[in-house]
N, C-alpha and C positions, 0 to 999 in steps of 0.2 A: 740398522740405523741409516738415515738418509745422509746426514751431515756428519762427516768424520774429520775433516781437515779444517784448518783455520781459513783457508781460501774459500771453501764452501760457505762458512759462516759469514765471511765478508760479503760474498756475492748475495747471500740471503738478505743481509742488512741493507745493501745497495738497492736491491729489488723492492724491499719494503719502503724505503725512503722515496724511490722513484715513483712507486704507486701512490704514495701519500701526496707527493708534489703534483702528480698528474690529476689526482682527484680534486685538489685545491684549484688547479688551473681550469678544470672543466666545470667546476661548480658555478651556478649563476650568481652567487653572492647572497642568496637568501631573498632575492627580490620577490619571487613567487610566493614564498611563505609570509614575507612581510605584508604583501598586498592582501593575502587571504586573512591574515590577523587583523589588519586595519578594517577590512570589510566586515568581519565578524564583530569587531568591537563597535563599529557604527551601527550594525544591525541590533546589537544588544542594547545600545543606548536608545535607539528609536523604539524598541519594544518596551523599555523601561518607561520612557516618556508616555507612550500610548497607554500602558497599564495605569500610570498615575492619573492620566486624563480620564480614563474610564472609571477609576475609583472616585474621582471628584464628581463626575457625572452621576454615578450611582448615589453618592451622598446627596447631591441635589435632588435626584429622583425620590429618595427616601423622605427628604424634607417636603417635597411637593405632595407626596402621598399622605403624609401626616397632615399637611395643610388641607388637602382635599377631604380627609376624614373629619377634620374640625369644621370645615365649611358645611359638610353634609349634616353634622350634628346641629349646627346653628340653623340650617334651613329647616330641619325637623322641629327644632324649638320654635322658630318663627311661625311655622305652619300651626303648631299647637297653640301658640299665643293668639294668632289670628282667629282660630276656631273658638277659643275661649272668649275673645272679645265679641265675636258674632253672637255667641250664646248669651253673654251678659247683655248685649243690646236687645236681643229678643226677649229676655226675661224682664228687663227694665220696661219694655213697651207692653208687656202682657198684663192682663187684668189679674188681680189676685184670685186664687182659686177658692180660698176659704176666708170668710170674714172672721174677725176676731170675736170670740165669745168669752165672756167673763162668767165664771161659775163661782158662786159664793155658797159657802156652807154656813148657815146662820145658827148652827148649834153652838151652845156655849162650851167653853173649854173648862175642864174640871180644874179647880184650884186657881182659876183666873179671878181677878178682882171683880169682874162683872158677873161671875157665877153667883146666882142669887139663891141657890139651895142652901148654903150654910146660913144665909141671912134669914131665910124663911123659917128655918128650924129654930132660930133664936127669936123670931117675932119682929125683926127689923125689916123695914121696907127697902127694897133695893134702890141703889143710886141711879141706875139706868134701867129703863124698861126694856130696851133692846140689847140683846147680846151682840158682841162683836163678831166679825166674820172669822173665817178660818185663819190660823196663824200665817199661812202662806200669803193671804191677802193683805196682812198687816206688815209684811216683809220681816217677819220674825225668823222664818226658816228660809 
């Protein structure tokens, strides 16, 4: 054992206290660490502000990209509308390709009041000598 007497223990305690006091006297007071902490805190705050600014800009960019997509859709729609208007103007100025033809079917309709077959069978003269046109011409169908 190194320390066997009380005098040796007292010398050890005095040496420990003297070393502790010498360490406190030679310590710079934390100025170096405080300066490093403040610099790191400021750098972190600057980085946080920069990240927030970039996120804001990214949000603006996303809005602009959506607006650009909407504008592109509107431009395509406007181009299609202009194309259709040109086509309408061309068609309005063009001559008709086919003239209207009316086709009439002069055959009598069975069971019609102008059908003279039942009247001829009974010996009565028909009310009308001409049979009506097809039902589509009389706007029945």
